[in-house]
N, C-alpha and C positions, 0 to 999 in steps of 0.2 A: 900555423894551422888556424883556419877560420871555422868557428863554431856558430851556426845559426841558432839563436835562442828564440823560442816562440813567445809571442805576447799573449796576454790574456784573451784578446780578441781572436787571435789565430787558433789558440788551443780550444777555445769554446766552440769555434766553428768546426774544428776537426773532431771533437768529441760529441758535438751536437748537444751541448748543454749551455745554460745561461752563464753569462760572465759573472753574475752575482753568486752563482753556485761555486764557481772557481775561487772567487775571493773568499767565500766562506770556508772552503776546503783549505785554502792557503792559511787563513787565520787559525785554523784548528790543526795545522800541520798534517793534513790528511793526504796531501799530494806533494811530490818532490818539486821544489822550486828554488830559485835564487832571488834574493832581494838585492838589487843594485841601486844604491842611492834613491831608495823609495819606490823603485820600479820592480814589478814582479815579472820574472822571466822563467821559462821552462826549457830544460835541455831535452831534445827529442829522445835521446837514448834513455834518459832517466824515466821519461813518461812511458816509453815502450816497456821497460823493465817493470814499472809500476803496474801497467795494464796486465802484463804477463802474470803478475802475482795473484791476479784474480781468477786465473784459469784453474780448472780442476784436472787432476791427472786422469788418464784413460782408465776406464773400469771403476773409477771411484765416483759414486753418485754425488751430485751437487748437494751441498748442505750449507745453510747459513751459519755464520758463527753464532754460537749460543752464549751471549752475554746476557745475564738475567737483569735487564734494565727494569723489568716490571717490579722486582723485589726492591730495587733501589728507589723507585718511585713510590712504592707502597710505604717504605720506611720514612720517606720525606713527608708523605701525606699524614702518617700517624704522628710524626713529630710536630707538624703544624697543628693538628687537631688537639694534641695534648697541651699546647700553649693557649688554646682558645676555649676548650671545653673541660668541664669537670668530669670525673669518672661516671657520674650519673647522666651525662649528656647535656648538662645545662651550660649555657654560655658564661664564661668568666667575664665579669664586667670590671674593668679597672676603676679604682676610686676616681671620682671626678677631680680633674685638675684644670687649672686655667692654662691658656696657651703660654703665658709667661712662665709658669711653673714647669711646663713641659720643655721649654727651651732654655731653662737655667736662669731666668731673670729672677730678681728678688723683689 
């Protein structure tokens, strides 16, 4: 049985997206693929199933998945601020150190 595997170039043309986007999706495991000796290939059947997973059922209104990335980002920003600012909003200045001290030289 012969199975034609799609290349990144072929799939990007079929989906009308940039090749770099496909490589990003592959790196984040967002799209089904096979890695064969360093090459990325796509099974057409797996891509069809993946695309079908984005369809909405009849009568059900389209809705985006609600993952509250905003709160994640807010928490990250607050953590970064707490490392740099005092509670009064003043910048925390580290004690002056020479480059040698910073890198462990004596």
